[in-house]
All heavy atoms as an XYZ file, in Angstrom:
690
protein
N       7.742     -7.549    -10.245
C       7.849     -6.293    -10.997
C       8.195     -6.572    -12.395
O       7.634     -5.860    -13.257
C       8.933     -5.480    -10.274
C       8.644     -4.974     -8.872
S       7.271     -3.903     -8.827
C       8.111     -2.361     -9.045
N       9.040     -7.549    -12.657
C       9.366     -7.777    -14.017
C       8.218     -8.302    -14.844
O       7.985     -7.936    -15.921
C      10.553     -8.808    -14.066
C      10.823     -9.253    -15.498
C      11.814     -8.217    -13.475
N       7.383     -9.170    -14.163
C       6.240     -9.701    -14.888
C       5.201     -8.640    -15.209
O       4.625     -8.555    -16.265
C       5.570    -10.784    -14.016
N       5.034     -7.676    -14.292
C       4.101     -6.572    -14.564
C       4.656     -5.698    -15.692
O       3.958     -5.303    -16.578
C       3.939     -5.709    -13.235
C       3.195     -6.510    -12.221
C       3.150     -4.441    -13.662
C       3.152     -5.811    -10.886
N       5.939     -5.427    -15.615
C       6.584     -4.610    -16.686
C       6.551     -5.290    -18.034
O       6.288     -4.615    -19.062
N       6.733     -6.552    -18.078
C       6.713     -7.316    -19.376
C       5.300     -7.369    -19.864
O       5.142     -7.359    -21.076
C       7.251     -8.685    -19.119
C       8.815     -8.757    -18.950
S       9.472    -10.285    -18.497
C       8.979    -11.238    -19.935
N       4.267     -7.467    -19.040
C       2.913     -7.608    -19.548
C       2.406     -6.256    -20.070
O       1.619     -6.183    -21.007
C       2.003     -8.165    -18.453
O       1.964     -7.244    -17.374
N       2.744     -5.151    -19.402
C       2.237     -3.821    -19.853
C       3.293     -3.002    -20.611
O       3.050     -1.950    -21.154
C       1.823     -3.019    -18.644
C       0.575     -3.539    -18.042
C       0.531     -3.793    -16.694
C      -0.603     -3.678    -18.716
C      -0.574     -4.230    -16.062
C      -1.727     -4.112    -18.152
C      -1.768     -4.426    -16.768
N       4.578     -3.454    -20.572
C       5.675     -2.620    -21.035
C       5.713     -2.354    -22.530
O       6.196     -1.302    -22.963
N       5.205     -3.247    -23.358
C       5.346     -3.094    -24.763
C       4.598     -1.877    -25.347
O       5.090     -1.060    -26.065
C       4.802     -4.332    -25.517
N       3.371     -1.707    -24.895
C       2.564     -0.575    -25.422
C       2.414      0.590    -24.445
O       2.249      1.729    -24.881
C       1.107     -1.096    -25.757
C       1.065     -2.143    -26.877
C      -0.372     -2.592    -27.032
C       1.599     -1.572    -28.184
N       2.487      0.332    -23.207
C       2.122      1.358    -22.181
C       3.233      1.665    -21.260
O       3.054      2.500    -20.387
C       0.906      0.910    -21.433
C      -0.264      0.508    -22.313
N      -0.896      1.418    -23.140
C      -0.819     -0.676    -22.563
C      -1.821      0.807    -23.825
N      -1.752     -0.504    -23.545
N       4.384      1.010    -21.245
C       5.491      1.332    -20.371
C       5.222      0.708    -19.032
O       4.166      0.157    -18.698
N       6.230      0.862    -18.142
C       6.110      0.357    -16.769
C       5.267      1.312    -15.925
O       5.705      2.278    -15.389
C       7.523      0.346    -16.112
C       8.226     -0.949    -16.202
C       8.416     -1.640    -17.405
C       8.659     -1.593    -15.044
C       9.102     -2.860    -17.457
C       9.300     -2.768    -15.061
C       9.532     -3.421    -16.319
O      10.145     -4.580    -16.358
N       3.974      0.982    -15.895
C       3.045      1.820    -15.163
C       2.961      1.422    -13.658
O       1.977      0.955    -13.206
C       1.662      1.784    -15.779
N       4.054      1.588    -12.950
C       4.114      1.135    -11.598
C       3.858      2.279    -10.635
O       3.261      2.134     -9.572
C       5.522      0.536    -11.318
C       5.805     -0.573    -12.242
C       5.662      0.079     -9.863
C       4.881     -1.806    -12.144
N       4.374      3.470    -10.911
C       4.204      4.582    -10.000
C       3.168      5.561    -10.601
O       3.448      6.323    -11.501
C       5.619      5.299     -9.874
C       5.635      6.446     -8.896
O       4.519      6.798     -8.355
N       6.674      7.065     -8.709
N       1.996      5.631     -9.974
C       0.939      6.456    -10.524
C       1.292      8.013    -10.483
O       0.926      8.753    -11.322
C      -0.255      6.241     -9.749
C       0.236      5.611     -8.493
C       1.511      4.889     -8.823
N       2.104      8.407     -9.503
C       2.468      9.826     -9.356
C       3.374     10.251    -10.558
O       3.279     11.348    -11.048
C       3.196     10.044     -8.075
N       4.182      9.291    -11.104
C       5.089      9.634    -12.116
C       4.447      9.295    -13.517
O       4.780      9.946    -14.472
C       6.361      8.871    -11.948
C       7.392      9.206    -12.977
C       8.593      8.341    -12.897
N       8.212      6.981    -13.328
C       8.671      5.870    -12.811
N       9.525      5.902    -11.821
N       8.327      4.720    -13.303
N       3.604      8.270    -13.622
C       3.173      7.817    -14.864
C       1.821      8.378    -15.351
O       1.585      8.383    -16.536
C       3.037      6.291    -14.828
C       4.379      5.612    -14.601
O       5.345      6.160    -15.032
O       4.355      4.556    -13.987
N       0.983      8.879    -14.441
C      -0.321      9.371    -14.872
C      -0.231     10.693    -15.642
O      -0.979     10.929    -16.575
C      -1.207      9.555    -13.630
C      -2.614      9.959    -14.013
C      -3.441      9.089    -14.741
C      -3.141     11.106    -13.693
C      -4.714      9.376    -15.061
C      -4.419     11.489    -14.001
C      -5.257     10.613    -14.697
N       0.691     11.627    -15.223
C       0.797     12.865    -15.866
C       1.156     12.756    -17.386
O       0.471     13.390    -18.194
N       2.180     12.037    -17.732
C       2.454     11.882    -19.197
C       1.311     11.207    -19.905
O       1.125     11.545    -21.111
C       3.749     11.034    -19.164
C       4.346     11.253    -17.863
C       3.241     11.500    -16.906
N       0.673     10.216    -19.314
C      -0.470      9.586    -20.055
C      -1.568     10.592    -20.294
O      -2.138     10.594    -21.366
C      -0.980      8.408    -19.139
C      -0.093      7.264    -19.137
C      -0.717      6.224    -18.196
N       0.229      5.110    -17.947
C       0.225      4.056    -18.632
N      -0.638      3.830    -19.621
N       1.106      3.098    -18.427
N      -1.874     11.423    -19.317
C      -2.871     12.414    -19.414
C      -2.496     13.413    -20.491
O      -3.311     13.858    -21.307
C      -3.194     13.079    -18.094
C      -4.353     14.050    -18.049
C      -5.653     13.333    -18.417
C      -4.456     14.636    -16.656
N      -1.276     13.826    -20.529
C      -0.725     14.791    -21.482
C      -0.877     14.230    -22.932
O      -1.206     14.963    -23.839
C       0.663     15.247    -21.157
C       1.208     16.358    -22.009
S       0.151     17.823    -21.672
C       0.508     18.727    -23.164
N      -0.460     12.995    -23.135
C      -0.633     12.411    -24.497
C      -2.035     12.293    -24.883
O      -2.360     12.414    -26.060
C       0.034     11.021    -24.516
O      -0.518     10.147    -23.530
C       1.561     11.098    -24.315
N      -2.956     12.089    -23.941
C      -4.331     12.052    -24.328
C      -4.849     13.411    -24.711
O      -5.561     13.590    -25.731
C      -5.157     11.547    -23.061
C      -6.714     11.495    -23.305
C      -7.078     10.335    -24.236
C      -7.391     11.278    -21.923
N      -4.439     14.487    -23.962
C      -4.853     15.860    -24.297
C      -4.227     16.322    -25.582
O      -4.779     17.159    -26.269
C      -4.499     16.741    -23.128
C      -5.289     16.522    -21.814
C      -4.754     17.409    -20.755
C      -6.816     16.733    -22.061
N      -3.024     15.801    -25.910
C      -2.319     16.242    -27.103
C      -2.862     15.563    -28.344
O      -2.489     15.964    -29.476
C      -0.849     15.943    -26.993
N      -3.636     14.482    -28.177
C      -4.312     13.825    -29.361
C      -3.633     12.607    -29.802
O      -3.918     12.078    -30.873
N      -2.627     12.049    -29.076
C      -2.051     10.801    -29.511
C      -3.081      9.683    -29.434
O      -4.043      9.748    -28.627
C      -0.838     10.458    -28.608
C       0.337     11.295    -28.781
C       0.490     12.513    -28.193
C       1.311     10.942    -29.709
C       1.647     13.318    -28.425
C       2.422     11.675    -29.977
C       2.581     12.881    -29.318
N      -2.875      8.657    -30.299
C      -3.840      7.578    -30.256
C      -3.567      6.506    -29.177
O      -4.497      6.017    -28.594
C      -3.819      6.940    -31.693
C      -4.185      7.970    -32.681
C      -5.063      7.428    -33.823
O      -5.210      6.214    -33.889
N      -5.570      8.258    -34.621
N      -2.325      6.114    -29.032
C      -2.013      5.046    -28.090
C      -1.593      5.704    -26.770
O      -0.401      5.847    -26.486
C      -0.939      4.191    -28.670
C      -0.701      2.935    -27.786
O      -1.437      2.689    -26.900
N       0.362      2.252    -28.060
N      -2.515      6.053    -25.899
C      -2.245      6.733    -24.661
C      -2.289      5.790    -23.479
O      -1.772      6.145    -22.426
C      -3.257      7.913    -24.420
O      -4.507      7.299    -24.319
C      -3.095      8.911    -25.524
N      -2.873      4.621    -23.641
C      -2.967      3.728    -22.490
C      -4.354      3.881    -21.771
O      -4.579      3.132    -20.864
N      -5.186      4.781    -22.305
C      -6.532      4.861    -21.689
C      -7.598      4.120    -22.450
O      -8.726      4.190    -22.094
C      -6.856      6.359    -21.666
C      -6.231      7.157    -20.609
C      -5.265      8.074    -20.999
C      -6.451      7.025    -19.292
C      -4.573      8.833    -20.043
C      -5.789      7.755    -18.290
C      -4.831      8.699    -18.766
N      -7.161      3.467    -23.492
C      -8.182      2.726    -24.361
C      -8.905      1.618    -23.668
O     -10.083      1.484    -23.735
N      -8.108      0.849    -22.950
C      -8.719     -0.258    -22.156
C      -8.796      0.086    -20.681
O      -7.797      0.637    -20.142
C      -7.913     -1.562    -22.335
C      -7.897     -2.097    -23.735
C      -7.108     -3.380    -23.855
O      -7.234     -4.209    -22.948
O      -6.338     -3.536    -24.784
N      -9.885     -0.202    -20.056
C     -10.073      0.202    -18.650
C      -9.060     -0.450    -17.740
O      -8.462      0.147    -16.857
C     -11.495     -0.191    -18.202
C     -11.908      0.264    -16.810
C     -11.891      1.834    -16.779
C     -13.251     -0.271    -16.462
N      -8.709     -1.742    -17.973
C      -7.830     -2.424    -17.085
C      -6.390     -1.975    -17.238
O      -5.620     -2.111    -16.332
C      -7.867     -3.962    -17.284
C      -7.385     -4.404    -18.629
C      -7.481     -5.884    -18.813
N      -7.147     -6.301    -20.162
C      -5.907     -6.487    -20.604
N      -4.921     -6.284    -19.850
N      -5.696     -6.817    -21.829
N      -6.006     -1.411    -18.342
C      -4.625     -0.963    -18.601
C      -4.272      0.253    -17.714
O      -3.188      0.292    -17.210
C      -4.415     -0.716    -20.093
C      -3.049     -0.065    -20.286
C      -4.531     -1.912    -20.890
N      -5.192      1.169    -17.518
C      -4.807      2.350    -16.719
C      -5.393      2.329    -15.340
O      -4.884      3.103    -14.443
C      -5.208      3.632    -17.445
C      -6.648      3.925    -17.569
C      -7.494      3.486    -18.593
C      -7.424      4.633    -16.673
N      -8.762      3.927    -18.309
C      -8.738      4.624    -17.199
C      -7.241      5.321    -15.491
C      -9.798      5.310    -16.586
C      -8.240      5.981    -14.905
C      -9.535      5.937    -15.398
N      -6.382      1.558    -15.069
C      -6.939      1.474    -13.667
C      -6.064      0.649    -12.735
O      -6.001      0.996    -11.569
C      -8.364      0.918    -13.647
O      -8.444     -0.305    -14.288
C      -9.335      1.936    -14.315
N      -5.465     -0.386    -13.246
C      -4.610     -1.156    -12.378
C      -3.439     -0.436    -11.803
O      -3.164     -0.423    -10.630
C      -4.190     -2.521    -13.167
C      -3.073     -3.257    -12.383
C      -5.376     -3.413    -13.390
N      -2.649      0.332    -12.661
C      -1.539      1.081    -12.080
C      -1.938      2.277    -11.264
O      -1.206      2.756    -10.399
C      -0.797      1.604    -13.341
C      -1.299      0.817    -14.500
C      -2.640      0.350    -14.104
N      -3.218      2.795    -11.459
C      -3.635      3.902    -10.595
C      -4.292      3.459     -9.330
O      -3.978      3.919     -8.240
C      -4.619      4.799    -11.429
C      -3.960      5.336    -12.706
C      -5.167      5.929    -10.570
C      -2.881      6.331    -12.469
N      -5.297      2.548     -9.443
C      -6.043      2.169     -8.283
C      -5.351      1.044     -7.462
O      -5.430      0.937     -6.282
C      -7.453      1.661     -8.754
C      -8.185      2.873     -9.305
C      -8.267      1.091     -7.578
C      -9.543      2.640     -9.861
N      -4.572      0.190     -8.174
C      -3.838     -0.875     -7.497
C      -2.961     -0.399     -6.385
O      -3.042     -1.005     -5.262
N      -2.014      0.515     -6.599
C      -1.187      0.989     -5.495
C      -1.937      1.618     -4.317
O      -1.608      1.529     -3.183
C      -0.293      2.006     -6.085
C      -0.261      1.618     -7.550
C      -1.597      1.125     -7.811
N      -3.048      2.300     -4.690
C      -3.874      2.912     -3.608
C      -4.512      1.851     -2.732
O      -4.408      1.879     -1.479
C      -4.920      3.830     -4.195
C      -4.209      5.044     -4.880
C      -5.918      4.352     -3.111
C      -5.136      5.886     -5.761
N      -5.151      0.855     -3.334
C      -5.762     -0.242     -2.612
C      -4.780     -1.016     -1.846
O      -4.950     -1.388     -0.687
C      -6.646     -1.137     -3.524
C      -7.085     -2.349     -2.861
C      -7.770     -0.337     -4.121
N      -3.615     -1.275     -2.509
C      -2.587     -2.094     -1.844
C      -1.971     -1.342     -0.670
O      -1.667     -2.040      0.315
N      -1.838     -0.075     -0.761
C      -1.270      0.651      0.392
C      -2.239      0.700      1.525
O      -1.770      0.526      2.710
C      -0.891      2.059     -0.032
O      -2.026      2.804     -0.370
N      -3.496      0.862      1.325
C      -4.461      0.773      2.383
C      -4.534     -0.652      2.992
O      -4.523     -0.699      4.305
C      -5.859      1.210      1.902
C      -6.913      0.973      2.951
C      -5.846      2.690      1.500
N      -4.558     -1.655      2.181
C      -4.527     -2.976      2.738
C      -3.259     -3.296      3.496
O      -3.290     -3.926      4.586
C      -4.710     -4.009      1.617
C      -6.136     -4.135      1.034
C      -6.126     -5.065     -0.148
C      -7.092     -4.571      2.058
N      -2.150     -2.853      2.981
C      -0.893     -3.052      3.663
C      -0.785     -2.351      5.059
O      -0.303     -2.951      5.970
N      -1.353     -1.170      5.117
C      -1.408     -0.433      6.369
C      -2.301     -1.170      7.363
O      -1.883     -1.288      8.536
C      -1.877      0.978      6.139
N      -3.428     -1.658      6.937
C      -4.317     -2.368      7.836
C      -3.699     -3.684      8.327
O      -3.804     -4.054      9.505
C      -5.659     -2.680      7.147
C      -6.498     -1.441      6.889
C      -7.712     -1.778      6.045
C      -6.936     -0.738      8.168
N      -3.004     -4.397      7.387
C      -2.371     -5.627      7.749
C      -1.216     -5.370      8.748
O      -1.068     -6.100      9.757
C      -1.902     -6.414      6.554
C      -3.142     -6.937      5.793
C      -0.960     -7.576      6.946
C      -2.763     -7.469      4.450
N      -0.455     -4.322      8.502
C       0.658     -3.976      9.390
C       0.107     -3.601     10.793
O       0.656     -4.084     11.794
C       1.454     -2.817      8.853
C       2.430     -2.328      9.865
C       3.713     -2.875      9.948
C       2.161     -1.247     10.715
C       4.668     -2.490     10.863
C       3.111     -0.803     11.632
C       4.351     -1.460     11.709
O       5.207     -1.031     12.633
N      -0.926     -2.799     10.778
C      -1.475     -2.397     12.068
C      -1.999     -3.559     12.877
O      -1.783     -3.647     14.090
C      -2.593     -1.375     11.878
C      -2.969     -0.675     13.159
O      -2.143     -0.404     13.993
O      -4.182     -0.363     13.278
N      -2.655     -4.464     12.208
C      -3.217     -5.674     12.922
C      -2.151     -6.669     13.302
O      -2.171     -7.195     14.414
C      -4.267     -6.277     12.026
C      -4.897     -7.554     12.632
C      -5.792     -7.431     13.717
C      -4.492     -8.793     12.185
C      -6.329     -8.549     14.263
C      -5.089     -9.937     12.709
C      -6.005     -9.811     13.753
O      -6.505    -10.969     14.322
N      -1.221     -6.941     12.389
C      -0.258     -8.035     12.605
C       0.982     -7.610     13.340
O       1.588     -8.432     14.061
C       0.092     -8.664     11.293
N       1.368     -6.328     13.223
C       2.628     -5.945     13.794
C       2.422     -4.781     14.829
O       2.987     -4.821     15.898
C       3.623     -5.513     12.737
C       3.962     -6.716     11.808
C       4.874     -4.901     13.355
C       4.783     -6.393     10.644
N       1.640     -3.809     14.433
C       1.493     -2.612     15.264
C       0.881     -2.929     16.642
O       1.350     -2.487     17.670
N      -0.254     -3.629     16.677
C      -0.915     -3.971     17.913
C      -0.024     -4.827     18.876
O       0.083     -4.528     20.022
C      -2.230     -4.658     17.642
C      -3.202     -3.863     16.808
C      -3.937     -2.842     17.672
C      -4.996     -2.228     16.719
N      -5.391     -0.912     17.037
N       0.598     -5.915     18.322
C       1.461     -6.673     19.191
C       2.650     -5.903     19.752
O       3.051     -6.044     20.879
C       1.926     -7.825     18.352
C       0.883     -8.027     17.329
C       0.378     -6.618     17.094
N       3.200     -4.976     18.953
C       4.327     -4.162     19.446
C       3.831     -3.185     20.535
O       4.532     -2.954     21.520
C       4.916     -3.336     18.272
C       5.846     -4.064     17.337
C       6.299     -3.146     16.206
C       7.045     -4.599     18.075
N       2.640     -2.650     20.308
C       2.103     -1.778     21.379
C       1.848     -2.520     22.656
O       2.102     -2.048     23.738
C       0.847     -1.148     20.872
C       0.273     -0.057     21.773
C      -1.012      0.570     21.198
O      -1.676     -0.046     20.348
N      -1.293      1.737     21.685
N       1.252     -3.724     22.577
C       1.050     -4.558     23.789
C       2.362     -4.846     24.468
O       2.462     -4.851     25.724
C       0.268     -5.786     23.468
C      -1.176     -5.533     23.226
C      -1.972     -6.832     23.231
N      -1.578     -7.719     22.135
C      -2.109     -7.767     20.906
N      -3.174     -7.012     20.713
N      -1.703     -8.599     20.071
N       3.344     -5.225     23.708
C       4.680     -5.595     24.239
C       5.339     -4.351     24.926
O       5.915     -4.479     25.969
C       5.617     -6.130     23.175
N       5.141     -3.192     24.350
C       5.670     -1.972     24.910
C       5.040     -1.690     26.234
O       5.668     -1.268     27.188
C       5.589     -0.820     23.929
C       6.077      0.435     24.391
N       7.384      0.726     24.621
C       5.438      1.604     24.755
C       7.586      1.939     25.096
N       6.380      2.536     25.221
N       3.731     -1.760     26.261
C       2.991     -1.496     27.476
C       3.326     -2.505     28.591
O       3.519     -2.113     29.712
C       1.481     -1.527     27.279
C       0.943     -0.340     26.472
C      -0.552     -0.603     26.166
C       1.147      0.943     27.172
N       3.516     -3.788     28.186
C       3.929     -4.778     29.175
C       5.329     -4.490     29.732
O       5.559     -4.672     30.952
C       3.856     -6.170     28.562
N       6.248     -4.049     28.887
C       7.600     -3.809     29.354
C       7.601     -2.540     30.255
O       8.381     -2.501     31.202
C       8.568     -3.618     28.183
O       8.304     -2.387     27.517
N       6.777     -1.591     29.969
C       6.659     -0.386     30.810
C       6.109     -0.742     32.204
O       6.585     -0.288     33.162
C       5.779      0.681     30.166
C       6.497      1.545     29.119
C       5.587      2.637     28.631
O       4.293      2.545     28.796
N       6.205      3.638     28.030
N       5.084     -1.575     32.174
C       4.455     -1.955     33.466
C       5.498     -2.832     34.260
O       5.534     -2.741     35.473
C       3.252     -2.765     33.198
C       2.113     -1.821     32.720
C       0.865     -2.670     32.287
O       0.871     -3.918     32.206
N      -0.257     -1.954     32.054
N       6.256     -3.710     33.585
C       7.224     -4.543     34.279
C       8.356     -3.643     34.870
O       8.863     -3.886     35.964
C       7.848     -5.521     33.313
N       8.768     -2.560     34.184
C       9.753     -1.678     34.675
C       9.251     -0.941     35.881
O      10.061     -0.568     36.798
C      10.228     -0.708     33.580
C      11.092     -1.281     32.523
C      11.437     -0.313     31.440
O      10.909      0.798     31.434
N      12.290     -0.737     30.521
N       7.987     -0.631     35.899
C       7.429      0.088     37.084
C       7.053     -0.875     38.225
O       6.608     -0.403     39.293
C       6.177      0.888     36.609
C       6.497      1.956     35.634
C       5.197      2.546     35.064
O       4.087      2.150     35.400
N       5.362      3.554     34.198
N       7.293     -2.107     38.067
C       7.018     -3.078     39.105
C       5.520     -3.484     39.211
O       5.157     -3.944     40.294
N       4.765     -3.272     38.213
C       3.353     -3.604     38.254
C       3.225     -5.084     37.930
O       3.948     -5.674     37.145
C       2.582     -2.804     37.262
C       2.708     -1.276     37.515
S       1.940     -0.353     36.270
C       0.357     -0.087     36.989
N       2.207     -5.682     38.431
C       1.882     -7.139     38.138
C       1.154     -7.154     36.787
O       0.088     -6.546     36.675
C       1.006     -7.723     39.196
C       0.837     -9.165     39.052
O       1.434     -9.768     38.128
O       0.112     -9.786     39.823
N       1.742     -7.872     35.742
C       1.162     -7.857     34.396
C       0.368     -9.104     34.118
O      -0.056     -9.360     32.998
C       2.245     -7.740     33.367
O       3.149     -8.860     33.516
C       2.979     -6.426     33.490
N       0.138     -9.968     35.155
C      -0.637    -11.202     34.901
C      -2.123    -10.834     34.670
O      -2.643     -9.823     35.167
C      -0.519    -12.196     36.092
O      -1.033    -11.478     37.278
C       0.897    -12.626     36.310
N      -2.802    -11.673     33.920
C      -4.186    -11.355     33.560
C      -5.103    -11.348     34.764
O      -6.144    -10.662     34.718
C      -4.649    -12.462     32.574
C      -3.358    -13.117     32.106
C      -2.350    -12.828     33.118
N      -4.752    -12.069     35.840
C      -5.641    -12.068     36.964
C      -5.322    -10.965     37.995
O      -5.969    -10.957     39.044
C      -5.534    -13.444     37.683
O      -4.214    -13.678     38.094
C      -5.978    -14.577     36.757
N      -4.323    -10.186     37.703
C      -3.926     -9.172     38.648
C      -5.048     -8.051     38.754
O      -5.669     -7.735     37.762
C      -2.654     -8.536     38.232
N      -5.180     -7.522     39.786
C      -6.168     -6.473     39.961
C      -6.584     -6.300     41.449
O      -6.057     -6.944     42.300
N      -7.531     -5.443     41.737
C      -7.937     -5.232     43.133
C      -8.613     -6.472     43.642
O      -9.335     -7.116     42.988
C      -8.851     -4.060     43.064
C      -9.201     -3.861     41.620
C      -8.216     -4.580     40.818
N      -8.234     -6.806     44.880
C      -8.783     -8.061     45.469
C      -9.500     -7.754     46.773
O      -9.274     -6.932     47.528
C      -7.734     -9.066     45.674
C      -7.121     -9.438     44.344
C      -5.947    -10.492     44.451
O      -5.781    -11.017     45.530
N      -5.325    -10.651     43.419
């Protein structure tokens, strides 16, 4: 966080939260200020698009790495409590 703030902080402020930072940037652009942070594409797209892409990727990684194993463990514990055979070869014979 400090590295991001130090790299963008001098001219454009800590653009970490797009919900809080995009409104003032847009207002300064509409008011006619020259240094609004929209001059370079990478300066304003990283704080806006970065959190959106990161949150989607984080949700997918969580679902794959943590969510699915938790769900399987929960189902296995429910089946064990009900006295069902949870071995992979269990089934009608």
